C-alpha positions as CSV (number, residue, x, y, z in Angstrom):
1,X,-49.2,68.3,221.1
2,X,-52.4,66.3,221.2
3,X,-51.7,63.4,218.8
4,X,-49.4,60.7,220.1
5,X,-47.9,57.6,218.3
6,X,-46.1,55.3,220.8
7,X,-43.1,53.3,219.6
8,X,-44.9,50.1,220.6
9,X,-48.3,48.8,221.9
10,X,-48.7,45.4,223.7
11,X,-51.1,42.9,222.3
12,X,-54.2,41.9,224.3
13,X,-54.7,38.2,224.3
14,X,-58.4,37.3,224.4
15,X,-57.6,33.9,225.8
16,X,-56.5,35.3,229.1
17,X,-60.2,35.9,229.9
18,X,-60.8,32.2,229.8
19,X,-58.6,31.5,232.7
20,X,-60.2,31.3,236.2
21,X,-59.4,29.6,239.5
22,X,-61.3,26.4,238.5
23,X,-59.7,25.7,235.1
24,X,-56.3,27.3,235.7
25,X,-54.4,24.0,236.2
26,X,-56.1,22.3,233.2
27,X,-55.4,25.2,230.9
28,X,-51.7,25.6,231.7
29,X,-51.0,21.9,232.0
30,X,-48.3,20.8,229.6
31,X,-48.2,24.3,228.0
32,X,-44.4,24.2,227.9
33,X,-44.4,20.9,226.1
34,X,-47.0,22.1,223.6
35,X,-45.1,25.2,222.7
36,X,-41.8,23.3,222.4
37,X,-43.4,20.7,220.1
38,X,-45.0,23.5,218.0
39,X,-41.7,25.3,217.6
40,X,-39.9,22.1,216.5
41,X,-42.2,22.2,213.5
42,X,-41.7,25.9,212.9
43,X,-37.9,25.9,213.0
44,X,-37.6,22.3,211.6
45,X,-35.2,21.4,214.4
46,X,-35.8,18.3,216.7
47,X,-33.7,19.6,219.6
48,X,-35.7,22.7,220.8
49,X,-35.7,24.1,224.3
50,X,-37.8,26.8,225.8
51,X,-36.4,29.4,228.2
52,X,-37.7,32.4,230.1
53,X,-36.3,35.2,227.9
54,X,-33.9,35.9,225.0
55,X,-31.0,37.0,227.2
56,X,-31.2,33.7,229.1
57,X,-31.2,31.9,225.7
58,X,-27.8,33.3,224.6
59,X,-26.3,32.6,228.1
60,X,-27.6,29.0,227.9
61,X,-26.2,28.7,224.4
62,X,-22.7,29.4,225.7
63,X,-23.3,27.0,228.6
64,X,-24.0,24.3,226.1
65,X,-20.6,24.9,224.6
66,X,-18.9,24.8,228.0
67,X,-17.4,28.2,227.3
68,X,-14.3,28.9,229.5
69,X,-12.1,31.6,230.7
70,X,-10.0,33.1,227.9
71,X,-12.2,31.6,225.1
72,X,-13.1,34.0,222.3
73,X,-16.4,34.6,220.5
74,X,-16.9,36.8,217.5
75,X,-20.0,39.1,217.2
76,X,-20.9,42.3,215.4
77,X,-20.1,45.6,217.1
78,X,-23.8,46.6,217.0
79,X,-24.9,43.5,218.8
80,X,-27.4,44.0,221.6
81,X,-25.9,44.1,225.0
82,X,-27.0,40.7,226.1
83,X,-24.6,39.0,223.6
84,X,-21.3,40.4,224.8
85,X,-22.3,40.5,228.4
86,X,-23.1,36.8,228.3
87,X,-19.7,36.1,226.8
88,X,-18.1,38.2,229.6
89,X,-20.0,36.2,232.3
90,X,-17.9,33.2,231.4
91,X,-14.8,35.4,231.6
92,X,-14.4,34.9,227.9
93,X,-13.6,37.6,225.3
94,X,-15.9,39.1,222.7
95,X,-14.2,40.1,219.5
96,X,-16.1,42.6,217.4
97,X,-16.6,42.9,213.6
98,X,-17.6,45.9,211.6
99,X,-21.0,45.9,210.0
100,X,-22.4,46.2,206.5
101,X,-23.9,49.5,205.4
102,X,-27.7,49.5,205.0
103,X,-28.3,46.0,206.3
104,X,-26.3,46.6,209.5
105,X,-25.4,42.9,209.4
106,X,-22.0,41.5,210.3
107,X,-19.4,42.4,207.7
108,X,-18.1,39.2,206.1
109,X,-14.6,40.6,205.3
110,X,-14.2,41.9,208.8
111,X,-15.3,38.4,210.1
112,X,-12.7,36.6,208.0
113,X,-10.0,39.1,209.1
114,X,-10.7,38.4,212.7
115,X,-10.7,34.6,212.2
116,X,-7.2,34.9,210.5
117,X,-6.0,37.1,213.3
118,X,-7.2,34.8,216.1
119,X,-6.5,31.4,214.8
120,X,-6.2,29.3,218.0
121,X,-8.1,26.8,220.1
122,X,-9.3,29.7,222.1
123,X,-11.5,31.0,219.2
124,X,-14.7,29.0,219.8
125,X,-17.7,30.6,218.1
126,X,-19.4,33.3,216.1
127,X,-22.7,34.9,216.9
128,X,-24.6,36.2,213.8
129,X,-27.4,38.7,214.5
130,X,-30.2,38.7,211.9
131,X,-30.7,42.4,212.4
132,X,-34.1,44.3,212.5
133,X,-36.0,41.4,210.9
134,X,-33.8,40.9,207.8
135,X,-32.1,37.5,207.6
136,X,-28.4,37.6,206.7
137,X,-27.0,35.2,204.1
138,X,-24.6,33.3,206.3
139,X,-23.3,30.6,203.8
140,X,-19.9,32.1,203.7
141,X,-19.7,32.6,207.4
142,X,-20.6,28.9,207.9
143,X,-18.0,27.8,205.3
144,X,-15.2,29.8,207.1
145,X,-16.5,28.6,210.5
146,X,-16.3,24.9,209.5
147,X,-12.8,25.3,208.2
148,X,-11.8,26.7,211.6
149,X,-14.0,24.5,213.8
150,X,-16.1,27.4,215.1
151,X,-19.7,27.0,216.3
152,X,-22.2,29.2,214.5
153,X,-24.9,30.7,216.7
154,X,-27.7,32.5,214.9
155,X,-29.6,35.2,216.8
156,X,-33.1,35.5,215.5
157,X,-34.3,37.7,218.3
158,X,-35.1,40.5,215.9
159,X,-36.6,38.1,213.3
160,X,-39.9,36.7,214.5
161,X,-40.8,33.3,213.3
162,X,-44.4,32.3,212.5
163,X,-44.1,29.6,209.8
164,X,-41.3,27.6,208.3
165,X,-40.0,30.6,206.3
166,X,-36.9,30.9,208.5
167,X,-34.2,28.4,207.6
168,X,-31.9,27.7,210.4
169,X,-28.4,27.0,209.1
170,X,-26.2,27.4,212.2
171,X,-25.3,25.0,215.0
172,X,-27.4,26.8,217.5
173,X,-30.2,29.3,217.0
174,X,-32.2,31.4,219.4
175,X,-35.6,33.0,218.9
176,X,-37.8,35.4,220.9
177,X,-41.3,34.1,221.4
178,X,-42.7,37.5,221.9
179,X,-40.5,40.1,220.3
180,X,-42.3,43.2,218.9
181,X,-45.6,41.3,219.4
182,X,-46.1,41.6,223.2
183,X,-43.3,42.9,225.3
184,X,-45.2,42.2,228.5
185,X,-44.7,38.5,227.9
186,X,-41.2,37.0,228.1
187,X,-40.1,33.8,226.5
188,X,-37.5,32.4,224.1
189,X,-36.6,29.2,222.3
190,X,-33.2,27.6,221.6
191,X,-32.6,25.1,218.8
192,X,-29.6,22.8,218.5
193,X,-28.2,20.8,215.6
194,X,-26.4,18.5,218.1
195,X,-27.9,16.4,220.9
196,X,-24.9,16.8,223.1
197,X,-25.3,20.6,223.3
198,X,-29.1,20.3,223.7
199,X,-28.7,17.8,226.6
200,X,-26.2,20.1,228.4
201,X,-28.4,23.2,227.9
202,X,-31.4,21.3,229.3
203,X,-29.4,20.2,232.3
204,X,-28.1,23.7,233.1
205,X,-31.6,25.1,232.5
206,X,-32.8,23.4,235.7
207,X,-30.0,23.8,238.3
208,X,-28.0,20.8,237.1
209,X,-30.6,18.5,238.7
210,X,-31.3,15.0,237.5
211,X,-33.8,12.4,238.8
212,X,-32.1,9.4,240.4
213,X,-35.3,7.3,240.8
214,X,-38.2,7.8,238.4
215,X,-40.5,5.9,240.8
216,X,-39.8,8.3,243.6
217,X,-39.8,11.7,241.9
218,X,-38.6,13.7,244.8
219,X,-35.2,12.1,244.8
220,X,-32.6,14.0,242.8
221,X,-28.9,14.6,242.3
222,X,-27.0,17.7,241.4
223,X,-24.4,17.0,238.7
224,X,-23.5,20.5,237.5
225,X,-24.2,24.1,238.4
226,X,-27.0,25.9,236.6
227,X,-30.0,28.2,237.3
228,X,-33.8,28.3,236.9
229,X,-34.0,29.4,233.2
230,X,-37.3,27.6,232.6
231,X,-40.3,29.1,230.8
232,X,-43.2,29.0,233.2
233,X,-46.5,27.3,232.3
234,X,-48.7,30.4,232.3
235,X,-46.4,32.4,230.0
236,X,-46.0,29.3,227.8
237,X,-49.8,29.1,227.4
238,X,-50.1,32.8,226.6
239,X,-47.2,32.8,224.2
240,X,-48.7,29.8,222.4
241,X,-51.9,31.8,221.9
242,X,-49.8,34.7,220.7
243,X,-48.2,32.5,218.0
244,X,-51.7,32.2,216.5
245,X,-51.8,36.0,216.1
246,X,-48.3,36.3,214.7
247,X,-49.2,36.0,211.0
248,X,-52.1,38.4,211.4
249,X,-49.9,41.0,213.2
250,X,-47.1,40.7,210.7
251,X,-49.5,41.1,207.8
252,X,-50.8,44.3,209.4
253,X,-47.3,45.5,210.0
254,X,-46.6,45.0,206.3
255,X,-49.4,47.4,205.5
256,X,-47.7,50.0,207.7
257,X,-44.4,49.3,206.0
258,X,-46.0,49.8,202.5
259,X,-47.4,53.1,203.6
260,X,-43.9,54.3,204.7
261,X,-42.3,53.2,201.5
262,X,-44.9,55.0,199.4
263,X,-45.2,58.2,201.4
264,X,-41.5,58.8,202.4
265,X,-39.8,58.4,199.1
266,X,-37.5,61.0,197.7
267,X,-37.2,63.2,200.8
268,X,-34.3,65.6,201.1
269,X,-32.8,64.3,204.3
270,X,-34.3,60.8,204.9
271,X,-33.1,57.5,203.4
272,X,-35.4,54.5,203.6
273,X,-34.3,51.0,204.7
274,X,-33.7,48.0,202.3
275,X,-36.9,47.1,200.6
276,X,-37.4,43.3,200.6
277,X,-40.3,40.9,200.7
278,X,-38.3,38.8,203.2
279,X,-37.7,41.7,205.6
280,X,-40.0,41.6,208.6
281,X,-39.1,45.2,209.7
282,X,-39.0,44.4,213.4
283,X,-37.5,47.9,213.3
284,X,-38.3,50.3,210.5
285,X,-34.9,52.1,210.4
286,X,-34.6,55.3,208.4
287,X,-31.3,57.3,208.0
288,X,-31.1,61.0,208.6
289,X,-28.3,62.5,206.6
290,X,-27.2,65.1,209.1
291,X,-28.1,66.1,212.7
292,X,-30.2,63.0,213.5
293,X,-30.8,64.0,217.1
294,X,-32.3,67.3,216.2
295,X,-34.6,65.5,213.7
296,X,-35.6,63.1,216.5
297,X,-36.4,65.9,218.9
298,X,-38.7,67.5,216.4
299,X,-40.6,64.2,215.9
300,X,-40.8,63.8,219.7
301,X,-42.3,67.3,220.1
302,X,-45.0,66.2,217.6
303,X,-45.9,63.2,219.8
304,X,-44.0,60.5,217.9
305,X,-41.8,58.1,219.9
306,X,-38.6,57.0,218.2
307,X,-35.8,54.6,219.0
308,X,-32.1,53.9,218.2
309,X,-31.1,50.3,217.3
310,X,-28.4,49.7,218.4
311,X,-25.7,51.9,219.8
312,X,-22.3,50.3,218.7
313,X,-20.5,48.8,221.7
314,X,-17.4,50.9,221.1
315,X,-19.5,53.9,222.1
316,X,-20.4,52.4,225.5
317,X,-18.3,53.0,228.6
318,X,-17.7,49.4,229.7
319,X,-16.6,47.9,226.3
320,X,-14.7,51.1,225.3
321,X,-12.6,51.0,228.4
322,X,-12.3,47.2,228.8
323,X,-11.0,46.6,225.3
324,X,-9.6,50.0,224.4
325,X,-12.0,50.3,221.5
326,X,-11.7,53.3,219.2
327,X,-14.6,55.2,217.7
328,X,-13.1,55.1,214.2
329,X,-12.1,51.4,214.2
330,X,-15.6,50.4,212.9
331,X,-16.3,53.0,210.2
332,X,-19.6,51.5,208.9
333,X,-20.9,51.2,212.4
334,X,-19.9,54.8,213.1
335,X,-21.7,56.1,210.0
336,X,-24.8,54.1,210.8
337,X,-24.8,55.3,214.4
338,X,-24.8,58.9,213.3
339,X,-27.8,58.5,211.0
340,X,-30.1,55.7,212.1
341,X,-33.5,56.3,213.6
342,X,-36.2,53.7,214.3
343,X,-39.8,55.0,213.8
344,X,-43.0,53.3,215.1
345,X,-43.9,50.2,213.1
346,X,-46.1,47.4,214.5
347,X,-49.1,45.3,213.8
348,X,-51.4,47.1,216.2
349,X,-50.6,50.5,214.6
350,X,-53.5,52.1,212.7
351,X,-53.1,53.5,209.1
352,X,-54.1,56.9,210.5
353,X,-51.1,56.7,212.9
354,X,-48.8,55.7,210.0
355,X,-50.0,58.6,207.9
356,X,-49.5,61.0,210.8
357,X,-46.0,59.8,211.2
358,X,-45.4,60.3,207.5
359,X,-46.8,63.9,207.6
360,X,-44.6,64.7,210.6
361,X,-41.5,63.3,208.9
362,X,-42.2,65.2,205.8
363,X,-42.7,68.4,207.8
364,X,-39.5,68.0,209.7
365,X,-37.6,67.0,206.5
366,X,-38.8,70.2,204.7
367,X,-37.4,72.5,207.4
368,X,-34.4,70.4,208.6
369,X,-31.2,72.4,208.8
370,X,-27.8,70.8,208.7
């Protein structure tokens, strides 16, 4: 095995070479304010708040709602771990929906059923994950949520924003500032429809501290508990530079996606993802009809790194035991889990790499045994 295709490569940011000991303070000055102002335009939301990573963002979103013990929050069974764990950190209860086939989005009928089953003041919110770069149509979710006074939180962590193409419809939305573009940098953004939630999140983001005298900046009071969830200035500067590269990287990624759709059609054991101009393919997820793990091992032996996004929570030890979740209770999630496989797909990937991946998949597909 001499040829290797990693699952991801970090982006080198040329601007980092401009930073030195003499200009450091000038370069990073007001970097956080600049990226927040820029993001307000991108997301078309006045109340935007930067934080240090996406997992912090979902935690802070629940802080803004003053989530309490025994409260309930609906989320899909294939949500990434940071969503249900943030709910549990408030001693609240995650309630899991099944997912749609192919899109892997929250199943609307399953959501409605859970709302009907849990009608009470304890049901507070629903988290909608826009999975793998494909935006879910949430109009019906919002309608049902309004009828039942639920807060809608949109998770765009898998859906990178670089222009105003993403329409935020929920009460709160969270975005990764670096996802699938440079995993060595951490940063995220929260947007709020309401000023009340924004103000509380901003307070909690900085230890619950407030200035008591603007003329004497070192005097403060503590009015709530919080933590240091702030985005630091250096990362803000670099992430702001990365935003400039976003359109270019996503354009190059689309070229890789086009190669995959052209080269991998009509294989015996491989089904391609939904084909859509709106899909950003943060993950390019194929489905292997049988014996997915054997297929993956063959690709790995040929130097191709693959991933699995995401393992349904009813297959994980903590949530299975905590909530007595059954494997067959979420049939679409079970079927997807048995088949899905994420293959390399990123803007820094060469066309030669993409063609090698295609040749390898075709070779494995031709000899794949059930």
